[in-house]
N, C-alpha and C positions, 0 to 999 in steps of 0.2 A: 504493500500500500504506500501511497504517497506520504512522504514525511511532512511534518508541519513546518511551513515556511515562516521565516521571521517577519514580523509585522508590528507596526507601532499601534499598540492597543492601550487605551487609557483605562486602567482598572479602578473602579470606584465601588464603594460598598452600597449595595442597593437598599433603598429605604422602603421596606415592605412591612405592612402591618402583620402582626402575628394573628392569623385568623384562627379562631377557636372552632373546632369541628363539633359543634353541639347542635343536635337536631332541634328544630323549633318545636316540634310536637312529638312526644314519646308515645309509643303504643299504650293504649288505655284499656284496662280490663273492664268488661261489661259488668254492670251492677244490676242483677235481676230484681224484679219486683218481689216483695216479700210474699212468701208462700207459693210462688210460681216457679217451676223449674224452667230453666232456659238452656238451650244448647250452647256449646262452646263457640265463641265468636272469634274468628280469625281476623287479624288486622293487617291490611296491606302496608307495604313500605310507604311512609309518609314523607312527602316532599318538604324539606326545610325551606322556610321563607328566606333565611339569611344565614351567612356563616357566623354572624355574631350572636350573642346570647339574646333570645327573643324576649320581647315584652309580653305581658299577659294581655290577651285579646278577648273581646266579647264573643268571638267566634270560636268557642271551645268545642272540641269534638267529644268531650265526655257526655254532653247532653244529647238528647234526642229531640230533633226539631220537627215541626209540622207547619203546614201552611195550605191555604186554598190556592191551587195552581191554575184554576180557571178564573175567568172574569167574574167579579161579584155582580149580583143581581139575579133576576129570575131566568132560569134556563132549564132545558130538559135534563141535563146531567151536570154535576159539579164534581171535580176531582180534588181530593184532599191527599196531599203527599206527606209521608212520614219518612224520616231518615235518621238512623242512629242505632246504637247498640240495643235499644229496648223495643225494637219493632215487634218481636215475637210476644213479649209481655203485653204490649199494647193491644195486639190482636186478641190475646187470651182474655184481656179485660173487657174488650168490646164484644167479642163473640164467645162467651163462655160455653164450655161443654161441646165445642165443635172443633173438628180437626183442622190444623193449619193447611191451607191450600198448597198443592204441589208448586214448587218454584216455577214462576213465570207462566202459571196456568190460572185463568180466571175462575172464580167460584162465587156463586150467589150466597150471600150470608145476611142474617138479620143482626143489626147492630143494636146493642142494649146500653143503657146508662150504666157505667161501671160502678156507680155509687149505690145502686139498688139491686135487689135480687131480680133475676130474669123473670119477666112476666109480661103480659100484654100491655100493662101500664108503663113499663120501662123501655119500650121499643123506641129507638131513635129513627130507624129506617128499616122497613121490612124487606126491601129488595135491593140491597147494596151489592155491587160487584167488587170483590176484593182480590187483589193480586199481591203476591209476596215475592220479592227479589232478594235472595241472599247475596251478601257481598263476597268478594270484592268486585266482581264483574257487574257492577251496576252503574247508574248514571253518576252517583256520588262516591262510589267505591265503598259504601257502607251498606248495611241491610236497609232495604227500602220497602215500605208498605204503602200501597196505593188503594184508596177508598173511593170508588166511583158511586156516589150517592145521587139521589134525585135532587134536581137543582132548585128546589123551592127554598127561599130565604130562611124559613123557619127550620127546615131540616139541616141545612148547612150550618146554621148558627148552633143548633143543638149538638151536632157532631164536634164542632170546634170547641164548644164548651166542655164536652165530655173529655176531650183530649187534654184540655187545660187542667181538669181535675185530677189527672193522673200524675201530675207533678208532685214529687216528694223530695225531702232532703237527701235521701239515699240515691235517687235517680232523677236527674233533671229532665223534665219534658217541657219544652217551651216553644212559643211561636217563633218562626224563623225570622231572621233579619233580612232586609232586601238583598238578594243575590247570594244568600248563604248556601243554598244548595249547590250553586255553581262554584262557589268558593271551596266547598268541601271536595268537589270534583277535582279542583286544582291541587288541593292539599294531598289528595290520594292518587295523584298522577293519572287521573282519567282525562283531564284536559290541560292544555298549557295556555299561556296568556294569549297567544295569537288566536287560538281556537275560541277562547272565551270572548274576545273582542268581536270575532265573526259571528258568534252566537248572539251578541247584543245587536249587531247589524241585522241579523235574521229577524229578531223580534220587532225591530223598528222599520223593516222594509215595507214600503208602500207601493212601489212601482216594480215593473218586471226587471229593469236593469239593476235596481237595488237588490232584488231577490237573487239574481244571478251572481252578483258580486258577493253577497253574503254566503251563498251556497259554495262558491269556490273557496272562500276563506275558511269555511268550516272544516275543510280537509286539512291534513297535516303536511301539505306540500311546503308551505312557507316555513313551518316549524322545522321540518327536516333540513330545509335549505339553510336556515340560520344556524342550526346546530352543525351542519357540515362546514360552514364557513368558520365557525368557532373552533372546530377541531383542527381545521387547516392552520389557523393562527396559533393554536397551542402546539402543534407539531413544529411549525416554523420557529416558535419561541424556544422549543426544546433543542432544536438544532443550533440556534444562536447561543443558548446557555451552555451547550456542550463545549463550546470553545472556552468558556470561563472555567468550567469544572475540570476539564481533562486536557487542556491545551498543552500542558507541560510533560505529561507522561503517556499520551496516546497519539496514535497516528490516524489520519483521516484520509478518506478517498479523495476529498476535495480540499483545496487550499482555502484559507479564510476568505480570500478575495472571491473565489469561485462560489463558495457557500453563500456569502453575502449577496452576490449577484443572483444566484438561484432563488433565494428567499425573496429578494426584491422583485424579481420577475413574477413570482406567484402573487405577491402583494399587489402589483400593478393590475393583474388580471382580475383579482378580487375587487379592487377599487372600481374598475370599469363596470362590473356587475352591480355594485352597490349604488353607483351614480345613476344607473338606469332605474333601479328600484326606487330611488328617491324621486326621480322625475315622474315615474309612473304613479307614485303615491299621490301626487297632486292631481293627476288625471282620474285616479280612482275616487278622490275626494269630490270631484264633480259629479260622479255617479251617486255617491253616498249622500252628499248634502244638497245636491241640486245645481243645475247650470244657471248662472245669472244671465238673463237676457235683457238688454236695454232697448227700448224703442226710441230712436233719436230722429228728430226731424223738425221742420219748420212748423209754426202754428197752422192749424187747419189742414195739415197734410194727410190726416187720417190715422194717426197713431192710436187714439182712443177707440176708433171704430175697428181697427185691426185687433186690438187687445180684446174687445168684446166678442169678436168673431172667433178668436182662437179659444178663449175660455168658455164660450157658449153662454154667456150671461152679461148683463149690463154692469160690468165691473167699473167702468169709467163713464163720466158724463160726456155725451157727444152733442156738440152744438156747432152751428156754422159761424159762431162768433169766435174770433181769434183770441187765444189766451185763456180758453176755458179751463184747461188743466194748468194748475199753478204748482202743485206739489207732486211728489212721486206716488204713484199707485202701484203697489207690488201685489201680484197675484200668483200663487203657486198652481201649477197645472201639470197633468200627466200627459205628455205627448208621445203616444205610441210606446209607452214603457219608460220614457225618459222624464224624470222630474226636473222641471225648470221653473225659475222664478222670473216671471215677466214683469218688467217695470215700465209703466207708462209715465212719461215725464213732460214737463213744460216744453212748449215749442221754443226753438232757439232762433232768434232773429237779432238784427242790429238796428241801431237808430238811424242808419244812413239810408234805409229803404231797402225793399226786397228786389228780386231779380226782374219783376214785372214793371219796374220803373216807378214804384210808389215813392212819394216824397218823404223827407225825413220826418220822424216822429219821436216822441219821448217815451222811453220805457220806464215804468214806475218801479219803485223800490221792491215791491213784492214780486213783480215779474222778473226783475234782475236776480233776486235770490233764487227764484225757481229755475232760471237759466243756469245759474252757478251750480245748483244741486244736480241738474240734468247732466251737465258736463262731468261732474264728479262721479255720478252714478254710472255713466257710460265707461269711464276709465276703470271703475271697480267691477265691471261686468266681464263675463267670459265671451259672450257673443253680443255684438251690437247690430241691431236691425235698423238700417237707415231707411226711413219712410220718405219717399219723394212723391210729389203729386204731378200728374200730367195736366197741363193747362193749355187752353186755346190761345194762340198768339193774338195780342190786341190789334195788331195791324191787319191780320188776315185770319179770321175765325176758322177757315178751312184747314189751317196748318196748326200743328201742335208743338209744344216745347216742354222741356223738363223744368220744373220750378226748383232750383237749387239755391238755397240761401247761403251766402258766403260764410256766415258764422257756422252753419252746419258743415260745410266742406272743411272748415278749419278744425272743428271738433272731431270729424272723422279722421282727419290727418293725424291728430294727436292720438287717437285710438290705435291706428295702424302702427304708429311709431312705438306705442306701448305694447305691441304684440297681440292686440285683440283681434278676434275673428270678426270680420265685417260682412254682413249680408245686406243687399239692397233690394227693397221692395218698392216698385213703382206703382203707386195707387191711382185710382180714378181712370183706369184703362177702359171703363165703359164709354168714355168719350170717343174712343176709336171705333170706326166701323168694324164689323166682324171680319171682313176680308183683309183688313190691315193689321190684325193682331198677331198674325204669324208670318207676315210677309216682309216686304222691304221696309215698311215703317217701323216694325218691331226691331229689325236689324239696325236701323239708323238710331233708334232710341238706345239700344244696347251699346252701340259705339259711343253715343253721347255720355252714357253713364261711365264708360271706360275712360273718357277724357277727364271727367270731373273726379273720378275715383280710380286711378290707374292701378292701385294695389288690390282691387277687388276682382277676382277671377270671374269669367263669364258664367261659370256654373253656379255662382252665388248671386245672380241677378234674376229677379222674378217680376212678372207683371201681374198685378192683381186688381180686383175691384171689390172693395168692401161693400159698396152699394148693391152690386149684383149678388154677392154672397149672402147679404141679409135678405134680399128678395127671392133668392133661390133661382136666379136667372142664369142659364148656361146654354151654350150652343148645342151640346149633346146631352144636357140634363144630368150629367154625372159629376161635374166639378164647377159649381156656381162660383163665378168670380176668380177662378183658378186658385182658390184658397188651398185646396188639397194638394195641388202641385207645389205650392209654396211650403206647406207643412212638411211634405216628403223631402223637399230640399233642405229644410231646416233640420230634420232628423238626420239626414246624411251629413250635414255639418257637425252635428253632435257626435256622430260616429267617428268623424275625422279627428276631432280635437280630443277624443277619449281613447283613441287607439294606442296601445302600449308601444313604447320605444324599445329598441334593443335587438330586434330580429335580424337586422342586416349588418351589425357591427361585429367585425371579427375579433376586436380586442377583448370583448366580453365573452367570447366563446360562441360556438354554434349550438343553438337551442331551437326547438320548435316553437310555434306561436303560443301554445298553451303555457310554456314556461314563463313567458313575459306577461301573459294574461293573468297569471296568478299574482304577479307583482302589483296589479291594480288594487289588490286587497290590502296593501300596506297602509296601516292607519297612521294618523299624525304622531302618536306616541312611538310607533315603530320607526317612522321616518326620522324623528328626532334622535333616537338612539343610533340609527344608521349614519346620520350626519356626524354624531360624536365619534363613532367608529372610524369614519372616513378621515376625520381630523387627526386621530391618533396614527392612522396609517400614513398620512402625509408627514407627520412628525418622524415616523420610523424611516421613511425614505430620505428625509432630510438628514437624518443621522447616519443612515447606512450608505448614502451616496453623497459625500461631501463635495464641495466645489473642486473641480480639477485644479484650479489655480492654487488652492491651498495644499495640494498633495505633493509631498516630497518624493520624487521619482526613485530615490535611493532606498526609501523605507516603505513604499507602497501607500495605500490609503490609510488614513488615520480614522478609525471607527471606534466609538465607544459602545462596545458590545452590550454592556449592562444596560445602558440607557435605551439602546435600540430594542432589546428584549422587553424592557418595561413598557415601551410603547405598544408592542404586540400584545402584552398582557392587558393593557387598558382597552385596546380595541376588542379583544375577546370578551372583556367584562361588559362592554356596551352591547354586544350581541347576546350575552347571557341574560341581560336585563329584559330583552325583548320576549324571550320565552319563559324566563324564570328558572332556567336550568343552569347547572354548573355551580361550583362552590363560590365563584365570585359574583353570581347573579343575585345581588341584594335587591329584591323587588318589593320589600315591605312597603316602601313609600308610594308605590303605584297601585297596590292592590285595592285600596279604598276607592281610588278614582275609577277603576274599572268596574268593580262590583256594585258601586252605588247606583249605576245606571240600570240595573236589573230590577224587575218587580219582585215582590216579596216571595212569591211561589216559585221562583226560578233559581 
């Protein structure tokens, strides 16, 4: 093997905390109800929250928890879920003198008040469906008892009251905290933090795209990817630290320069993947939180009419009087599975007069504030719909022209410079004869739009008529006012701005489309930790690849191996915080933020 070559290495003592390997929760022996025999309960391996000594939490696994898992109110069926070591004893108390159902097999049982002798007067529900799931292969990793009772409010209230009466000092039975069932699943290694966040998205999904994003995130694809990256960094760190521990008495197949270069190459490939995941996280956030759409245009161009036609109701006041809309009107709408927030805003104009030759006029303070807010809302949006109106020429009514307010053109230019996606909708096309709407006049109007807005591609220019859409007038009676054509083009624009990046970049490796589609599920918390990891990897490369001008050719590169290895450890720690895995994954500070978003019965 190759001998270790001489190299200028600065040896320093690493400043590392002494992590205590204490499990956050120790296995707890079940405490049976008095006078009731219980089977031996096996406890799975419990995930530690942190490498440090844990603080006492209200989420203790000694107690058995219960909650109503279905929505409150009157319904056909209500599901009460119980999880913890006393599930068998609770069943025996509610269903005395009946055999425990076979695991994962439903059985019809009569539920009795546990504080009274079984009789017709102590029946809580005469036809409950009971299921028993023994741990650890359950949703929480513990024994789970599920009571499917009739959904009348009185029956549900009586069952919950009966469960509360089973609480005793020797065995705690209490109502669950919000998200505690999911938290116990995390503690018992049934779910990791990325899957839990996806579960929260599943519960909050309203549109088809939100559902697809949540279902993708519910798999363990991202979790395995983060863990694979973390293992790569740990292995790279081990190679670097081998130079520290065995540099004097061992021989290596690679010289320190070659080893450092090899690790740096791996880190660069990992950086490329992380960057794409961070960029795709912002695209996924558009699907999760909604796409902000701004309606920008001059007064009386038809912005409010277009908003009302899209949302299907009178969301904004429509009037022939200019300046009717003064403040922003935001409306959330589901467009073919895409959740977007449409914002109708004040018309933008200047005091110098419009394009039709109107004389100067004075804009009041209220309208000026509305214009300022409109421009700010457009710059804060993801998609800007520029609504232009088609007008007859004053000198020749047989000819038509686009009404483009200079202030509108300036605002659109600012949006394109800010990287916003711009769509143009030319309204009032009902003024054109039917034969001119798809012929030479339409091509001339498209060219005119291109002159005013050169950054807008032709595929994002649409001709509509809100008046015909409202009246249901159409040449072929299938698309009044060409509104459906406009909406299909808008959805295509949504698909373009939310398509994941990374498929064609060789630096990040060759992966199929599904690999990058999974990265759309990266949440804000995950993205923040990925950015932290990326900064530590940059610090590693700065340390492992010093400037050539500072390198002494007689001694090789001067690399602080200890500091470089520490940067790799910090980067691995950032990945560990995403999933909650690894000894350095101190996730106690983020658990409350994640679980508080869940309802009580989840």
